ROGUDO-886790 format. One record per atom (N, C-alpha, C): x, y, z. Coordinates in steps of 0.1 Angstrom, whole numbers, padded with zeros to 4 digits, always signed. Layout:
<sites>
XYZ;...
</sites>
This chain:
<sites>
-0065-0382+0035;-0063-0371+0044;-0055-0360+0036;-0045-0364+0029;-0037-0355+0021;-0045-0348+0011;-0054-0355+0004;-0062-0350-0006;-0072-0339+0000;-0077-0342+0012;-0086-0332+0018;-0078-0319+0022;-0066-0321+0027;-0058-0309+0031;-0055-0301+0018;-0052-0307+0007;-0049-0300-0005;-0062-0292-0010;-0073-0299-0009;-0086-0293-0013;-0089-0281-0005;-0087-0282+0008;-0090-0270+0017;-0080-0259+0015;-0067-0262+0012;-0057-0252+0010;-0061-0244-0002;-0068-0250-0012;-0071-0242-0024;-0083-0233-0022;-0090-0234-0011;-0102-0226-0008;-0098-0211-0006;-0087-0209+0000;-0083-0195+0002;-0076-0189-0010;-0076-0176-0012;-0069-0170-0023;-0055-0168-0020;-0046-0171-0028;-0032-0169-0026;-0027-0156-0031;-0016-0151-0025;-0010-0139-0029;-0007-0139-0044;-0006-0128-0051;-0003-0127-0065;+0010-0133-0069;+0019-0133-0059;+0033-0139-0061;+0035-0153-0057;+0024-0159-0052;+0025-0173-0047;+0027-0183-0058;+0034-0194-0055;+0037-0204-0065;+0025-0214-0067;+0013-0209-0069;+0001-0217-0071;-0004-0214-0085;-0013-0222-0090;-0018-0220-0103;-0025-0206-0104;-0025-0200-0116;-0030-0187-0118;-0044-0185-0113;-0053-0195-0115;-0067-0193-0111;-0069-0192-0096;-0059-0196-0088;-0060-0196-0074;-0054-0183-0068;-0048-0175-0076;-0041-0163-0071;-0051-0152-0069;-0049-0143-0060;-0057-0131-0058;-0054-0122-0069;-0063-0115-0074;-0061-0105-0084;-0055-0092-0078;-0046-0086-0086;-0040-0073-0082;-0051-0063-0082;-0050-0054-0072;-0060-0043-0071;-0059-0034-0083;-0070-0029-0088;-0070-0019-0099;-0066-0006-0093;-0058+0002-0100;-0054+0015-0095;-0066+0024-0094;-0065+0033-0084;-0077+0042-0082;-0078+0051-0095;-0091+0053-0099;-0093+0062-0111;-0087+0076-0109;-0081+0081-0119;-0076+0095-0118;-0087+0105-0118;-0086+0114-0109;-0097+0125-0109;-0094+0134-0120;-0104+0142-0124;-0103+0152-0135;-0092+0162-0131;-0085+0167-0141;-0075+0177-0139;-0081+0190-0132;-0074+0195-0122;-0080+0207-0116;-0078+0220-0124;-0086+0230-0122;-0084+0243-0128;-0075+0251-0119;-0062+0249-0122;-0052+0255-0114;-0052+0271-0114;-0055+0276-0126;-0056+0291-0127;-0067+0296-0118;-0079+0290-0118;-0090+0294-0109;-0086+0293-0094;-0080+0281-0091;-0076+0279-0077;-0066+0289-0072;-0056+0293-0080;-0047+0303-0076;-0053+0317-0076;-0062+0319-0085;-0068+0332-0085;-0077+0334-0072;-0083+0324-0067;-0091+0325-0055;-0083+0324-0043;-0072+0317-0043;-0064+0314-0031;-0049+0315-0033;-0045+0326-0038;-0030+0328-0041;-0022+0327-0028;-0028+0330-0016;-0020+0330-0004;-0017+0315+0001;-0023+0305-0006;-0019+0292-0003;-0005+0288-0009;+0000+0297-0018;+0013+0295-0023;+0023+0306-0019;+0018+0318-0020;+0027+0330-0016;+0021+0338-0005;+0030+0343+0004;+0025+0352+0014;+0022+0365+0008;+0013+0372+0015;+0009+0386+0010;+0021+0395+0010;+0029+0394+0020;+0041+0402+0022;+0051+0401+0010;+0050+0390+0003;+0060+0388-0008;+0055+0395-0021;+0043+0401-0020;+0036+0408-0032;+0039+0401-0045;+0033+0389-0047;+0035+0382-0060;+0030+0390-0072;+0038+0391-0082;+0034+0397-0094;+0037+0388-0106;+0030+0390-0117;+0033+0382-0129;+0032+0367-0126;+0022+0363-0119;+0020+0349-0115;+0016+0341-0128;+0024+0330-0130;+0022+0321-0141;+0021+0307-0136;+0014+0298-0143;+0012+0285-0139;+0014+0275-0151;+0019+0263-0148;+0020+0253-0158;+0008+0244-0158;+0007+0235-0168;-0004+0226-0169;-0003+0216-0157;-0015+0212-0151;-0014+0202-0141;-0010+0188-0146;-0002+0181-0139;+0002+0167-0143;-0001+0158-0131;-0004+0145-0135;-0007+0135-0124;+0005+0134-0115;+0003+0133-0102;+0013+0132-0092;+0019+0118-0093;+0032+0117-0096;+0038+0103-0097;+0041+0097-0083;+0041+0105-0072;+0044+0100-0059;+0032+0098-0050;+0020+0099-0056;+0008+0097-0048;-0004+0101-0055;-0015+0102-0048;-0028+0107-0055;-0027+0122-0057;-0036+0126-0067;-0037+0140-0069;-0029+0145-0081;-0026+0158-0081;-0019+0164-0093;-0008+0173-0088;+0001+0177-0097;+0011+0187-0094;+0011+0197-0105;+0016+0209-0102;+0017+0220-0112;+0029+0229-0107;+0034+0236-0116;+0045+0246-0112;+0039+0260-0113;+0044+0268-0104;+0039+0282-0103;+0051+0291-0102;+0051+0302-0110;+0062+0312-0110;+0056+0325-0108;+0064+0334-0101;+0060+0347-0098;+0072+0356-0095;+0071+0369-0097;+0081+0378-0093;+0077+0382-0078;+0087+0380-0069;+0084+0382-0055;+0093+0393-0049;+0089+0398-0038;+0096+0408-0031;+0099+0403-0017;+0111+0406-0011;+0114+0402+0002;+0106+0410+0013;+0107+0406+0025;+0100+0413+0036;+0105+0427+0037;+0117+0430+0034;+0123+0443+0036;+0121+0452+0023;+0114+0446+0013;+0111+0453+0001;+0121+0451-0011;+0131+0443-0009;+0141+0440-0019;+0135+0430-0029;+0136+0432-0042;+0131+0423-0052;+0139+0409-0051;+0132+0398-0051;+0138+0385-0051;+0139+0379-0065;+0132+0385-0074;+0132+0380-0088;+0122+0369-0089;+0123+0361-0100;+0114+0351-0103;+0117+0339-0094;+0106+0334-0087;+0107+0322-0078;+0097+0312-0084;+0101+0299-0084;+0093+0289-0089;+0090+0279-0078;+0077+0274-0077;+0073+0265-0067;+0065+0253-0074;+0067+0241-0069;+0058+0230-0073;+0047+0228-0063;+0035+0228-0067;+0024+0227-0058;+0018+0213-0060;+0012+0207-0049;+0005+0195-0050;-0009+0198-0047;-0018+0192-0055;-0032+0194-0054;-0039+0180-0052;-0046+0179-0041;-0054+0167-0038;-0068+0171-0033;-0077+0164-0039;-0092+0166-0036;-0096+0181-0038;-0090+0187-0048;-0094+0201-0052;-0088+0212-0043;-0078+0208-0035;-0072+0218-0026;-0056+0217-0028;-0050+0229-0027;-0035+0230-0028;-0031+0225-0014;-0024+0213-0014;-0021+0207-0001;-0006+0209+0003;+0002+0213-0007;+0017+0214-0004;+0023+0223-0015;+0034+0230-0011;+0042+0237-0021;+0056+0236-0017;+0065+0235-0027;+0079+0234-0024;+0087+0242-0035;+0097+0249-0030;+0105+0256-0040;+0113+0246-0048;+0113+0248-0061;+0120+0238-0070;+0135+0240-0070;+0141+0229-0074;+0156+0229-0075;+0160+0228-0089;+0172+0229-0092;+0177+0230-0106;+0173+0218-0115;+0173+0206-0109;+0170+0194-0116;+0155+0191-0117;+0146+0199-0112;+0132+0198-0112;+0127+0199-0127;+0116+0193-0130;+0110+0194-0143;+0103+0207-0145;+0101+0215-0135;+0095+0228-0137;+0103+0237-0146;+0116+0235-0147;+0124+0243-0155;+0121+0242-0170;+0114+0231-0174;+0111+0229-0188;+0096+0230-0192;+0088+0234-0182;+0074+0236-0184;+0071+0248-0191;+0059+0249-0198;+0054+0261-0204;+0044+0267-0194;+0045+0280-0193;+0037+0287-0183;+0027+0297-0189;+0015+0298-0183;+0005+0307-0188;+0001+0317-0176;-0001+0329-0179;-0005+0338-0168;-0019+0335-0162;-0021+0337-0149;-0034+0334-0143;-0043+0346-0144;
</sites>
């Protein structure tokens, strides 16, 4: 009876961390394939309002190369522009990190001093 129970126990696949022989363990899932890098310049040229409001009158817009998003699927890039406040006062250069997923800019956040956007190379769009 013990032999039968052990035989049946081996029929199911064990977790990759289980203390069973290697051949009985489930294989770790392969990571999802990385999609092709997006054309950030084109995306921003077509949809600049996804990052900046029209009232901020973005000028001298520049973008970094897209990088794979380390926190999830998709890509990230950094965007810089000279902006103006709502009352017309110059705000100077503002930098944002954008997240791109499935070919769409899905998020933007203003960068902080320790962000890697400070060391990126930028090209005009």
